[in-house]
N, C-alpha and C positions, 0 to 999 in steps of 0.2 A: 503493499500499500504505499502512495505517496503522501507525503506529508511535508506540508508550508508553517512555516514560525512567522507570524507576522508583529512588526512594530512599525510605527513611524514617530516621528520625533522632531520637532522644530526644534529645539537646543541640543544642550549639551547631552550625552546619553546619561543614565545616572544606573545603579544598581542592577534593576532587572533585564535592561539592553545588555548589559555586560553579562549576565548571567545566562541570558537567552541564547546571547550568539556562540559563546562558548559550548551551551550546549549542542546548539544546533552542529558547529568544527566539531565536537565529540562522535556526533551520530554520522555526519558527513563521511567520516576518515570509516566508517564500518561500511555506508549502502549510500548510493548513488540516488536514492528515494528520497532522501530530506531537501529543503529548499529553505531560505532564508528572502522574506519579502519586508523589504522596509523602503525610507525615500532615498532619491538621489542627496539631497541636500546633507543627511546624517552621512552619508559612506564619505562624503566630498572633503568634508571638513572633520569625522572624527574617524573615520573608518581606519587609519593604522593605527588606532590604539583600540579600537572595540573590535577589529577583523585578526585573523593571522594575515589572511590574503584576500583583500577588498574584490579583486576582480576574478573570484568564484565562480566559475559558469554558472553553478544553481544558488546565488545569490543573483536575485531581480529589484533593483532600486531606480524606478521613473522616478523623474521630477515630480513636485508637488504644485508646483508655480503659484506659490504664495499663499495666502490666507483664505483668498475667493472660492467661492462657491464653485466656480467652473473649473479652476485647478484641482480642487480636491474632485470631481467627479469624472475628469480626464485621466487621476491618477486609479480610483478604481474600474474604469472601463478598461486601463492598460494592466491592471492587475485580474481582473476578468478574463480576458484574452492569456494570459500567462500562466494561469489555472487550467484554462480548459486545454490550450497546447500542452500544459506537462502533465495531462490528466490528474491532477492532484485529488484526491480525496478526503482528503482529511486539513483544516486548516484552523491552527491554534493561536489565538490572539493573546500576546504575551504579556500587556502591560493594561490592565482592566479596561472594564467596557467603555465604548464611547462612540460618536458618530460612524468611523469605519465597521466598528464589530458587528454595528445594529445595520447597516445596511447588509453585508455578506449574510447576514444570521437569516435575513428576509432571504435572499436571493438564493439560497442552499436548498432552500425547500425545492427550490426550480432546477437548480445546475447539478444538485445530486449529490454534494458533498457536504462531510462533518463539519461543525464546529465544535470549539470548545473555548476557554477562556480561564486567563491565571487571573488575581484580584491582589495586587499587592502593596495597597493603599490603608493603611491603618489608621487614618483619620476620619476617614467618614464613616463615623459611631453611629447617626440617627437621619433619619427621614430628612431635617431640615436639613442639613451638609449637601443635599442634590438642589439642582435646580429642576425644574418641572422637565425640562428636556433631557436632561441629564438621567432621572427618575426612568425615564423611558426608554432611554438608549440599556443603562442595564437590566432594568426587569425584561425586556426584549431579549438581548443577548441570554441572560440567563435561560430564558426558557425555551431557547435554540439550543443550549449548548449540551453537548454530551456527558460533559464532567468539567467542574470547577475547580478550580487548584488554587487555594490560598496558602500564606506560606505561613499563616500562625494559626492557634486554636482561637484567640481575639478576634480577629478578621473573620472566620468562620463563624463565631456568635454574634458577631454587627451584622453581618447578612443575614441571616435565620431572623434576628430582632426587625431589621427594617425592611426585608423583603419575602417573610416567612408563608406569605398565602403565595407565592409564585415561584418559590425552588422547592423543591423537595432534600431534602436534608442529605439522603443517600449520594446525591450529585458530587455534592461537598466534598472536596478530598484535601488534607492536610499535607504540604511538603514536608518529607522527612528531615531535610537537610536543605542549606542555602552553600552555596561554593562561587569559585570566582577564578580564573585564570591567573590570578596577579597571586592569589593564594597557594596554590597549583606552586606556581614559580618561584614564591619564596619558601617553600617546604625544602624544596631542593636544595636552596641554598641555606638551609637553616643552621650549618654546622657554622656560619659564620655569626649568628646572633651574638652569642656570649660574647665573642669579642670586640662587638658593635658598642658594648653600652657605654663605657667610658668616654668616647667621644662626640657624645648627642650635645649637641648644641640648642635645639627646640625643647623647652621644657613643655611645652604642651601645644597638640595640635589637631584643630578642627574642623575637619573635614568631610563634608558634607552640599548638597544643594541648599543655597540659602534661601528657606521659605519657611514661612509657617510651619510651627509646630514640629522644628528641628531645635530647637535649644536654642535661638539666635539672641533671646533678650536673657534667657538664664545667664550664655555666658558673659555678654555685655556685662551684667551686673556684679557677678562675680569679679570680673576685672575690673569695675569701678572700687569693689571693696579694697581687693591688693593695693590697686593706686591710691586709693587712701591712707592705706598702712606705708606706702613709702617702699614698697618691699620691688627689687626689680626682677621680674621673668620676661622670658622671650615667648611669646608667644604668639602662633602662625595659625592662618585661615586659608581654607583651600576650598573652593567654589565658587559657585554660580546663581544667581537670583535675584528675586527684585528686593530683597534686606543685604545686599553687597553693601549699598550705601551706608546701612546704617553704622560701620565698621570703616567705612573710609571718611568719615565724619566725625571719628572719635579721635580724640587729642589727648593723649597721656606722656608724660613725665618719666615714669619708673616703668609703667609696661611698655616692654616692646613688642609694637604690633605689627607683624609683617603681613599681608593680604598678597594670596596668589592668584588667586581667581582659577579658573576651571584648572584642574592639573587631570594628568592619568596616563598611562603608562610608564615608562620607567620614570618620569619626573616626579609621579606618586611615589613609586619603592622609595625611590630617592627620599624623599622625603620621610617617608617613614620609617626609613633608615636611622632617620637624625634625631627622630623622635624619642624622649622620655614618656610622656604620659599623654593617651589618645584620648578622646571626649567623644562620647556617643551620648548625645543630649536630648533624645527625642520625647517628645509630650506624651505620645501614649504608648511608644513601643520600639525596642531596639535589639527585637527579635524578630526573624536572623538576621544580622546585620552585615553586611559582609567588608566593611569599613573594620569594624570590630576584629573580624576574622584574620583580614589581610595586619591589623596592627598588633595581634596576638604572635602570627607568623615572622612578624616584622621583632620581635622583641620587645615592644614598648610595654607599657605597662599602663591599663585601662580603667577609665573614670566612664561610668555609668549610672545617669538616671536609673531608680529602681520604679519600672512601671511595667505597666502589662503583662507579656511573658518573656521580660527581660532574662529572667533566672531559670527559663530553661538552655538558656547557653552561658551567662554569667553567675556569679555567687561571691561569697565573700572569699575566697580559698584563690578565688583569679581575677579578681577584680575590685576596684574602690567602687561600692555602691552607694549613692545619695539619693535622698527625695529630689523632688523639683522646687530647692532651695536655694535662691544664689549665696547665702551665707555659708551654706554648709557646703558646698560646690568649692567655693574658694577657700575655705577651711578646710575642706579635704583634700585638693591642690598644695596648697601649701603644706600640709603634713607628708603627703605623697613625694614631695618633692624632698623634703627634707631626709625621709627616709631612703629613698631613690642614692641620694648624696653619702649615704652612709654604706650604700651597698647592699643594703634590705631590699631583695627585690621579691615579689609572692613567689613560693615555691609551690607550681603547680606543674604538669606534664604537658606543655602546647602542645607537642607534638599528637597525645592521644586526644584532646579536645578536635585538633584538626581534623583528626581521620576521622571523625563523625560525619565531616560536612563534605563531600564531595562530589565533583560531577558525575564520578559511576556509580554512586549510590542514588544520584535521582535520578540517572538514565535508566538505569531499572525499574523505581518509581514511575517516570514518565511512558516507557513502553509496555508497561503492563496495563497503564490505563488506556492506549492506545490499540489493546488487543480486544 
């Protein structure tokens, strides 16, 4: 059976795009029956860091031609011709329902292919978090989907709470793990981690999409507290989003704030190798965070907000867990840096934790769903 993975992205790719591009490549190594459908703009700007081979003949990436309805319709028509030409029998939408999944779900009944979807957003917790149009897109996509893959138990709970009348609970499956190409590459060089801790010059790294729900305000208020105590630390921020200017407008005397913008590939790996503490401060969920796994594989200590299903990945033995309180975040970071300076690192088996999160485990899970 021929299967296509679909995601279209107008900005920089996030964890879901990286995860499914890596899954596609892993499956593609074993069979020619897998395809990746995305937009040309994404491949042109980020293809070299997102994909091993952006010119792979099984990757179909027409242009969207701007934000207008004409460009999107033309994109859909080209994708439909591609699906028909390649005799694709299953299309999986990798990053939440939306207008594209809605259109293809409706057309799937006519054109004879199956659809499924992954939900990766943990911030949609109530019906009021959707516009009327978004709710319709999600509901109809779920009705057409053979299965709904979700990242965590919390997301499943939220979906049933919001769409319970429109979803069979048996349709929703919880991913057994997360993974990323960068984690796999870092694991291969893990022997360098212990030797690299002495020369790290980044006290803390905040790397994520800079939008609501990621802990931007929490981190900034913690930095304000540290600044008021006249303590010098080196804080780096890597990411892009509409809250970027919240960081750019900050002026500190003691806190050395460095903004990198969006980073990926070797640049992100190099930054992680320089970092003492990686911060994952999401409002609702830090599980299953690729950034956390990449930080652990890089030898970083982790500070995370104790929210949602975070404890499925992190606990007091392998991280510093804090409530969503800027005072306690600042206190935990300063305490951790003092311990780090003494050489007191959290003693846990990093490799054992990372082994539970691999593309091979997810691949088996996904292929079982397609069977």
